[in-house]
Structures are given as C-alpha cells and as structure tokens.
C-alpha positions in Angstrom: -26.9 17.8 -18.2 -27.0 21.5 -17.6 -23.6 23.2 -17.9 -22.4 24.8 -14.7 -21.1 28.3 -14.8 -19.5 30.4 -12.0 -22.8 32.3 -11.8 -24.9 29.2 -11.3 -22.5 27.8 -8.7 -22.6 31.1 -6.9 -26.4 31.2 -6.9 -26.7 27.7 -5.4 -23.9 28.2 -2.9 -24.7 31.8 -1.8 -27.5 30.9 0.7 -25.2 28.4 2.4 -22.4 30.9 2.5 -24.8 33.4 4.0 -25.8 30.8 6.6 -22.2 30.2 7.7 -21.4 34.0 7.6 -24.4 34.7 9.8 -23.3 32.0 12.2 -19.8 33.5 12.2 -21.3 36.7 13.6 -22.5 34.8 16.6 -19.2 34.4 18.4 -18.0 38.0 18.0 -21.4 39.4 19.1 -21.4 37.3 22.3 -17.7 38.0 23.0 -18.4 41.7 22.6 -21.2 41.6 25.2 -19.1 39.6 27.7 -16.2 42.0 27.2 -18.5 44.9 28.3 -19.6 43.2 31.6 -18.0 42.7 35.0 -14.7 40.6 35.0 -14.4 40.2 31.2 -11.2 38.3 31.4 -12.6 35.6 33.7 -15.9 35.4 31.9 -14.3 35.3 28.4 -12.0 32.5 29.5 -15.0 30.6 31.1 -17.1 31.1 28.0 -14.3 29.8 25.8 -13.8 26.6 27.9 -17.6 25.9 28.2 -18.0 26.3 24.5 -15.1 23.9 23.8 -16.8 21.3 26.0 -20.1 21.8 24.1 -18.3 21.5 20.8 -16.6 18.2 21.7 -19.9 16.7 22.9 -21.7 17.7 19.7 -18.9 16.3 17.5 -20.5 13.0 16.7 -23.5 14.7 15.0 -21.8 17.6 13.4 -21.4 15.8 10.1 -25.0 14.7 10.0 -25.7 17.4 7.4 -23.1 15.9 5.1 -24.7 12.4 5.7 -28.3 13.4 4.9 -27.1 15.4 1.9 -25.5 12.3 0.5 -27.8 9.4 1.8 -31.4 10.6 1.9 -32.7 9.5 -1.5 -36.2 8.3 -0.7 -38.5 8.0 2.3 -37.0 4.7 3.5 -33.5 6.1 3.6 -34.8 9.3 5.3 -36.6 7.3 8.0 -33.6 5.1 8.7 -31.1 8.0 8.9 -33.5 9.9 11.1 -33.6 7.0 13.5 -29.9 6.9 13.5 -29.8 10.6 14.3 -32.1 10.3 17.3 -29.9 7.5 18.7 -26.8 9.7 18.4 -28.7 12.7 19.9 -29.6 10.6 22.9 -26.0 9.4 23.4 -24.4 12.8 23.2 -27.0 14.4 25.6 -26.3 11.6 28.1 -22.6 12.4 27.7 -23.3 16.1 28.4 -25.2 15.1 31.6 -22.2 13.0 32.8 -19.8 15.8 32.0 -21.6 18.3 34.2 -21.5 16.1 37.3 -19.5 18.3 39.7 -16.8 15.8 40.7 -16.1 14.9 37.1 -16.3 18.5 35.8 -14.1 20.1 38.4 -11.5 17.3 38.2 -11.2 18.1 34.5 -11.2 21.9 34.7 -9.2 22.4 37.9 -7.0 19.4 38.3 -6.3 18.7 34.6 -6.6 22.0 32.8 -5.6 24.1 35.8 -8.3 26.7 35.7 -8.6 29.0 38.7 -11.5 28.1 41.1 -13.6 31.1 40.2 -13.2 30.5 36.4 -14.1 26.8 36.8 -17.3 27.7 38.7 -18.3 30.1 36.0 -17.5 27.5 33.3 -19.6 24.8 35.1 -22.8 26.9 35.1 -22.1 27.9 31.5 -21.8 24.3 30.5 -25.0 23.4 32.2 -26.8 26.1 30.3 -25.5 24.6 27.1 -27.1 21.2 27.8 -29.7 21.6 24.9 -27.0 22.5 22.4 -25.7 19.2 21.2 -29.1 17.5 20.6 -30.5 20.6 18.9 -27.4 20.7 16.6 -27.9 17.1 15.5 -31.6 17.5 14.9 -31.3 20.6 12.7 -28.2 19.4 10.8 -30.1 16.3 9.7 -33.0 18.3 8.3 -30.7 20.9 6.8 -29.0 18.2 4.8 -32.5 17.2 3.4 -33.1 20.8 2.5 -29.8 21.1 0.7 -30.2 17.8 -1.3 -33.6 19.1 -2.4 -32.1 22.4 -3.6 -33.8 24.4 -0.8 -30.7 26.2 0.4 -32.5 29.4 1.0 -34.5 27.8 3.8 -31.3 26.9 5.5 -30.4 30.6 5.5 -33.8 31.5 6.8 -33.3 29.2 9.7 -30.0 30.8 10.5 -31.7 34.3 10.5 -34.1 33.0 13.1 -31.2 31.6 15.1 -29.4 34.9 15.1 -32.5 36.9 16.0 -33.2 34.5 18.9 -29.6 34.6 20.1 -29.2 38.3 19.8 -32.6 39.1 21.5 -31.8 36.7 24.4 -28.3 38.1 24.8 -29.4 41.8 24.7 -32.4 41.1 27.0 -30.2 39.5 29.6 -27.6 42.2 29.2 -30.0 45.0 29.7 -32.4 43.6 32.3 -30.2 41.3 34.5 -26.8 41.4 36.2 -25.9 37.9 35.3 -22.2 37.1 34.7 -21.2 37.3 31.0 -20.6 33.6 30.5 -24.2 32.9 31.7 -25.6 35.4 29.2 -23.4 34.1 26.3 -24.3 30.4 26.8 -28.0 31.1 27.3 -28.0 33.1 24.1 -26.3 30.2 22.2 -28.8 27.6 23.6 -31.8 29.7 22.8 -30.6 30.5 19.2 -29.8 26.9 18.2 -33.1 25.6 19.7 -35.2 28.0 17.8 -33.2 27.2 14.6 -33.9 23.5 15.0 -37.6 24.1 15.5 -37.9 26.4 12.5 -35.8 24.0 10.2 -38.2 21.2 11.1 -41.2 23.4 10.1 -39.6 24.5 6.8 -38.8 21.0 5.7 -42.3 19.5 6.3 -43.5 19.9 2.6 -40.3 18.3 1.3 -40.7 15.4 3.7 -44.3 14.9 2.4 -43.0 15.0 -1.2 -40.3 12.4 -0.3 -42.9 10.2 1.4 -45.0 9.9 -1.7 -42.1 9.7 -4.2 -41.0 6.3 -5.7 -38.5 4.2 -3.9 -34.9 5.1 -5.1 -33.4 2.5 -7.5 -29.7 2.1 -8.4 -29.1 3.7 -11.8 -27.0 0.8 -13.2 -29.0 -2.2 -11.9 -32.5 -0.7 -11.6 -32.9 -2.4 -8.3 -33.9 -0.9 -4.9 -31.0 -0.3 -2.5 -32.4 -0.1 1.0 -30.4 2.0 3.5 -29.3 -0.1 6.5 -27.8 0.8 9.9 -24.7 -1.2 8.8 -24.2 0.9 5.7 -24.9 4.1 7.6 -22.3 3.1 10.2 -19.8 2.3 7.5 -20.3 5.6 5.7 -20.8 7.9 8.8 -18.3 6.5 11.3 -15.3 8.0 9.6 -17.1 11.3 9.3 -18.1 11.3 13.0 -14.6 10.3 14.0 -13.3 13.2 11.9 -15.4 15.8 13.7 -14.7 14.1 17.1 -11.0 14.4 16.5 -11.3 17.9 15.2 -13.4 19.3 18.0 -11.9 17.0 20.6 -8.6 18.7 20.2 -10.0 21.9 21.7 -9.8 20.7 25.4 -6.2 19.6 24.7 -5.5 23.1 23.4 -7.1 24.5 26.5 -4.9 22.2 28.6 -1.7 23.4 26.9 -2.7 27.0 27.0 -3.3 26.6 30.7 0.4 25.7 31.1 1.7 28.5 28.8 3.0 32.0 29.2 0.2 34.5 29.7 -2.3 31.6 30.2 -5.4 33.5 31.4 -4.9 36.3 28.8 -4.6 33.7 26.1 -7.7 31.8 27.2 -9.6 35.1 27.1 -8.3 36.2 23.7 -8.4 32.8 21.8 -12.3 32.7 21.5 -12.3 36.3 20.2 -9.6 35.6 17.6 -11.1 32.2 16.6 -14.6 33.7 16.2 -13.2 36.5 14.0 -11.2 34.1 11.8 -14.4 32.0 11.5 -16.1 34.9 9.7 -13.7 34.1 6.8 -13.2 30.3 7.1 -16.9 29.6 7.8 -17.7 30.8 4.2 -15.2 28.1 3.1 -16.8 25.4 5.2 -20.1 26.2 3.5 -18.8 25.1 0.2 -18.5 21.4 1.2 -22.2 20.5 1.0 -22.6 22.6 -2.2 -19.8 20.7 -3.8 -21.2 17.4 -2.7 -24.5 18.2 -4.4 -23.0 19.6 -7.6 -20.1 17.3 -8.3 -20.2 14.3 -10.5 -22.4 15.4 -13.5 -19.6 16.0 -16.1 -15.9 16.6 -16.0 -16.4 20.1 -17.4 -18.8 20.9 -14.6 -16.4 19.5 -12.0 -13.6 21.7 -13.4 -15.9 24.7 -13.1 -16.4 23.9 -9.4 -12.7 23.5 -8.8 -12.0 26.9 -10.4 -14.7 28.5 -8.3 -13.1 27.0 -5.2 -9.7 28.4 -6.1 -11.0 31.9 -6.5 -13.0 31.6 -3.3 -10.0 30.5 -1.2 -7.7 33.1 -2.6 -10.3 35.9 -2.0 -11.0 34.8 1.6 -7.3 34.5 2.6 -6.5 37.9 1.0 -9.3 39.6 2.9 -8.2 38.2 6.2 -4.5 39.0 5.7 -5.3 42.6 4.6 -7.4 43.0 7.7 -4.6 41.6 9.9 -1.9 43.9 8.7 -4.0 47.1 8.7 -5.6 49.2 11.5 -8.8 47.3 10.7 -7.8 44.5 13.1 -7.1 46.8 16.0 -10.4 48.6 15.3 -12.3 45.3 15.4 -10.7 43.9 18.6 -10.7 47.2 20.5 -13.9 49.0 19.4 -16.1 46.1 18.2 -15.1 43.3 20.5 -14.4 45.6 23.4 -11.0 44.1 24.4 -8.6 46.1 26.6 -5.5 47.5 25.0 -3.5 44.6 26.5 -5.7 41.9 25.1 -6.0 43.7 21.7 -2.3 43.8 21.4 -2.1 40.1 22.2 -4.7 39.2 19.5 -2.9 40.8 16.6 -0.1 38.2 16.1 -2.3 35.1 16.2 -4.7 36.7 13.7 -1.8 37.3 11.2 -0.6 33.7 11.7 -4.0 32.4 10.7 -4.1 34.4 7.5 -4.0 31.4 5.3 -6.5 29.4 7.3 -9.6 30.4 5.1 -7.8 29.2 1.9 -6.9 25.9 3.5 -10.5 25.5 4.7 -11.9 25.9 1.2 -9.3 23.4 0.0 -10.2 20.8 2.6 -13.9 21.3 2.0 -13.3 20.6 -1.7 -11.2 17.6 -0.9 -13.7 16.1 1.5 -16.5 16.7 -1.0 -14.7 14.7 -3.7 -14.1 11.8 -1.3 -17.7 11.8 0.1 -19.1 11.9 -3.4 -17.0 8.8 -4.2 -18.2 7.1 -1.0 -14.6 7.1 0.4 -14.8 8.6 3.8 -11.9 6.8 5.5 -9.2 9.1 4.1 -11.0 12.1 5.7 -10.5 10.5 9.1 -6.8 9.8 8.3 -6.3 13.4 7.4 -7.9 14.6 10.6 -5.7 12.3 12.6 -2.7 13.9 10.9 -4.1 17.3 11.6 -4.7 16.6 15.3 -1.3 15.0 15.8 0.4 18.0 14.2 -1.6 20.4 16.4 -0.6 18.6 19.5 3.1 18.4 18.4 3.3 22.1 17.6 1.6 23.0 20.9 4.0 20.7 22.9 7.1 22.1 21.3 6.1 25.7 21.3 4.7 25.8 24.8 6.6 23.2 26.8 10.0 23.7 25.1 9.9 27.3 23.7 7.7 29.0 26.3 5.6 30.6 23.7 2.6 32.7 24.5 -0.4 30.4 24.6 -2.6 32.0 22.0 0.3 32.4 19.5 1.2 28.8 19.9 -2.5 27.8 19.3 -2.7 29.8 16.1 0.5 28.3 14.8 -0.7 24.8 15.7 -4.1 25.3 14.0 -2.5 26.4 10.7 0.2 23.8 10.7 -2.3 21.0 11.4 -4.6 22.1 8.6 -1.8 22.4 6.0 -0.6 18.9 6.9 -4.2 17.5 6.4 -4.4 19.4 3.0 -1.1 17.8 1.9 -2.3 14.3 2.7 -5.6 14.7 1.0 -3.9 16.2 -2.1 -2.4 12.8 -2.8 -5.7 11.0 -2.1 -7.8 13.1 -4.4 -5.6 14.2 -7.3 
C-alpha cells in the first residue's frame, strides 16, 4: 500500500477544497449585489429566509455525495443508489411545491416567524424561484460522489467553476439589465448556477459510468462473494446521514423564528446571511475534507495517522485565518466595501464574526470524526451528535434571546458555535 504523505493528501484534497471555496464565494457575491439594490435590508432578510427554506427542503439529499462515495462499488450498486436518489429527489421537490402554496407559506412566514408583510411577499417569490434547487442538488451530489470515489476530484472542481460562472453571469445580467428586487436576482442566480453544475457533472461522469458498467461485479474481500446493494441496506446506511442533514439544516427556520423575536430583529435577519456566507469561506474548506478522508482512510495505521495530522494543521490554519480577519480592519473592509453593508449593519456584523472564530476548526474536526464513522459503517452516532448540536443551538437561542434579550445575530453566532462544540465532544468519545 502506497504511503500517504502530507503532499499526497493535499494533492487529492485540493480540488475538493477548491470546489467548496468557490461555492463559498457564491453567498458573499450575491449578498453584495443585493446590498447595492433598492431596499437592501428587506431584500437581504428575504433572501436569507428563502435560502433557509431551500436548505431545509434539500436536506434529505445533501449527504448523497457521502453515500455514493462509500457505496458505489460496481454497476449494480450504482444503479440501485441512483434509483434511490431519484425517489428522494421526487419527494423533496413535492415538499417544495407544498411549501410555496400561499396559505401555507404566509402562515409560516407571517404568523409563525413574524416577518413583515412586504418581506414575506419578497420571500415567497424568492422561494418559488428556488424550486429547481433541491432536485438539482441531489442529482449532482450523487454523481460527484462517483467522481470522488474514482479519484476524479478535479472534475468536481470543474463543475463548480461552471456553477459559479452561470451564477455570476445570471446575477450580473439581471443586475444590469433589469430592475428586479435583489432577492429575485439572488435566487434566480442560485437556481441557474446549480442547474448548470448538475448538467455538467452528469456529462463529465459519463466515461466513468461506462467503465463501471463493464467492470466485474464487486466481491467482498474476505468471503469472495458478491454483495448486492439493496434498498434495505441503503436505508439503514443513509437514514442516519439524511436525518443528520435534516436536523442540521432544519434548525435554520428555528433560528429565523428566534431572531424574529429578538432585539434588532430585522437588522439581524439582514446581517446573518452575510456573516454566515463569509464564515463559510473558511469552514467550507473544512467540510471538503470529509469525502477525501472517507476515500483515503483505512489502508494502514500509519496512513491514517498522516491524515489525522493533516486535519489538525488544516483546522488550526483555518481558525487562525478567520480570527485574524475578525480582529483586524480586514473584517470592516469586507463587510463595508466588498459586501456593501451600511455602517450600521457593518458594526452589527463584527461581534458575531469574532464569536464564530473557532467554527472552521470545529468543522474540520467533525468532518474527520464523521469520516471515521462512515468508513466503519457506523452512521448512527453522527445523527446522535447532530441531535445534541441542534438541542444546544435551540437552548442557547432560547436563553440568550428570550431571557437575556440579546441581539439576534449575536445570539445565533453563539448558538452555532456552542452546538458544534457539543457535537465534537460527543463524537470524540465515539471515535477515539
């Protein structure tokens, strides 16, 4: 077995990191455009809520890349998992259609969350524009997993380049040639980008699919017998992963609900997506390490130790970079000059950014912990950790907003970090 070095790990992981880094630029770019249009506060708030709805609907398929990286071993397993993906895509698209029914939508946004009427109207149209988003995500993440398993990580990055180009050209075209509200432009750009990425990923994977189709059927290494993939096994393996992402992304509407009841609610709703998208520039790189670790782990103990050491250096470096940015004028430069926030909103963004300074390191850690468990076929502890994370987030939000009257976006940042550290602690005992 070839010995893994930091250089070899970096070479395999770099295209995945580049993919997540490029995706991380998507949020700040769109927020910067919305901030330069009419009524930026209302449109940024509407964009943040609409995007939260799209995230929770796509949650059941977000881990499909992890599943295909782990399970697609021959053409039979590919075909079975692809059928499973199509079924999930149909279910979540139907859920999105139900969500945008006006009576249901406005009950959630106005009666439950407490959005102003004009923001709710903007959010409704933005959510309708995002209708293709969840299905396209499931489609492309399935095929991205196949690419990663077959060591074609560069093609994943190429797909992201196409996504960013499509998103940016759509956003800039609508920005220059129309007078549409910012939330419409932002959500249209997101839908266009992810749809083009899904199509390009399918094109780039076609030769690998042909190779898998003519390859021998996978046999268990110890028994030398075929192990056909079944829906029962997929459910057993994937259900905890899907539940994990559903809990993780499903907490966003709850966060929106609490922020709606907080001090400086509208300002917090406007600032939160800008802060979150900036932090994602750093933590997205950490998320990219999960699939790389799943692919590389398990050859030898020495190689596993090399992967662990690489993860430590990566987490420390990302956290240091974010903290340095938060405590220097770079943060004000980003929020004011790049993101286009007003002086009031820029000042509001600085404290939550500093609070989330350790979030990139905790993300690298949880990616490593999840990879160890997925490689071992033990996905249930991942769900348990997410339950702990969500309950911690809700608890911190409740105490800080309802009892301490904290500013909404500050409470949200504290809750995010507290929840993630609680999950890290639980998984430490499950993986050590």
